[in-house]
C-alpha positions as CSV (number, residue, x, y, z in Angstrom):
1,M,-8.6,-18.4,38.0
2,V,-7.5,-17.0,34.6
3,N,-4.8,-18.8,32.7
4,F,-2.5,-15.8,31.9
5,N,0.4,-16.6,29.6
6,I,2.6,-13.5,28.9
7,G,4.5,-15.4,26.2
8,K,1.4,-15.8,24.0
9,I,0.4,-12.2,24.5
10,L,3.9,-10.9,23.6
11,A,4.0,-13.2,20.5
12,F,0.6,-11.9,19.4
13,V,1.7,-8.3,19.8
14,F,5.0,-8.9,18.0
15,V,3.3,-10.7,15.1
16,G,0.7,-8.0,14.9
17,G,3.3,-5.3,14.8
18,I,5.2,-7.1,12.0
19,I,2.0,-7.4,10.0
20,F,1.2,-3.8,10.6
21,I,4.5,-2.8,9.2
22,A,4.7,-5.3,6.4
23,V,1.3,-4.6,4.8
24,P,2.1,-1.0,3.8
25,V,5.6,-1.9,2.7
26,L,4.3,-4.7,0.4
27,S,1.6,-2.3,-0.9
28,V,4.3,0.2,-1.8
29,L,6.3,-2.4,-3.6
30,F,3.4,-3.8,-5.6
31,G,2.3,-0.2,-6.4
32,M,5.7,0.7,-7.6
33,L,5.8,-2.5,-9.7
34,A,2.4,-1.7,-11.2
35,G,3.4,1.9,-11.9
36,W,6.7,0.8,-13.5
37,V,4.9,-1.7,-15.8
38,T,2.3,0.9,-16.7
39,G,5.0,3.5,-17.3
40,L,6.7,1.2,-19.8
41,F,3.7,1.3,-22.1
42,F,1.7,4.4,-21.2
43,S,4.0,7.1,-19.8
44,D,3.7,9.4,-22.8
45,M,-0.1,9.4,-22.4
46,L,-0.4,9.5,-18.5
47,L,2.4,11.8,-17.4
48,P,1.1,15.0,-19.1
49,M,-2.1,14.5,-17.1
50,F,-0.2,15.4,-13.9
51,K,1.0,18.7,-15.2
52,G,0.3,21.4,-12.7
53,T,-0.3,19.0,-9.8
54,F,1.9,18.0,-6.9
55,L,2.7,14.8,-8.9
56,E,4.4,16.6,-11.7
57,G,8.0,15.5,-12.2
58,Y,7.6,12.0,-10.7
59,S,7.7,8.8,-12.6
60,L,4.8,6.5,-12.7
61,A,6.6,4.0,-10.4
62,Y,6.8,6.6,-7.7
63,I,3.1,7.6,-8.2
64,G,2.2,3.9,-8.0
65,G,4.2,3.5,-4.8
66,F,2.4,6.5,-3.3
67,L,-1.0,5.2,-4.3
68,G,-0.1,1.7,-2.9
69,F,0.9,3.2,0.5
70,I,-2.3,5.2,0.7
71,G,-4.4,2.2,-0.4
72,A,-2.9,0.1,2.3
73,F,-4.7,2.2,4.9
74,F,-8.1,2.4,3.2
75,K,-9.9,-0.8,3.2
76,T,-13.3,-1.3,1.7
77,S,-16.3,-1.1,4.1
78,Y,-18.8,-2.1,1.4
79,T,-20.6,-5.4,2.2
80,S,-22.9,-7.1,-0.2
81,S,-25.7,-9.3,0.8
82,K,-27.5,-11.5,-1.7
């Protein structure tokens, strides 16, 4: 007989859903923070590079948030063996 506990399954699904939502949100926040800090020092150099692209007109904080969101879904698949 299988020990079937629905409470543990629901808790696992709930926690998994929270993590699935929290990871991209945290990635956006860290990306925006990194973009903001980068923009404080290098915005005059970096923003002209986006002229003519879909990123033209956005601050580096927004670009960092965008890249953080995209990066949350792309994990590395490279494994190294020594």
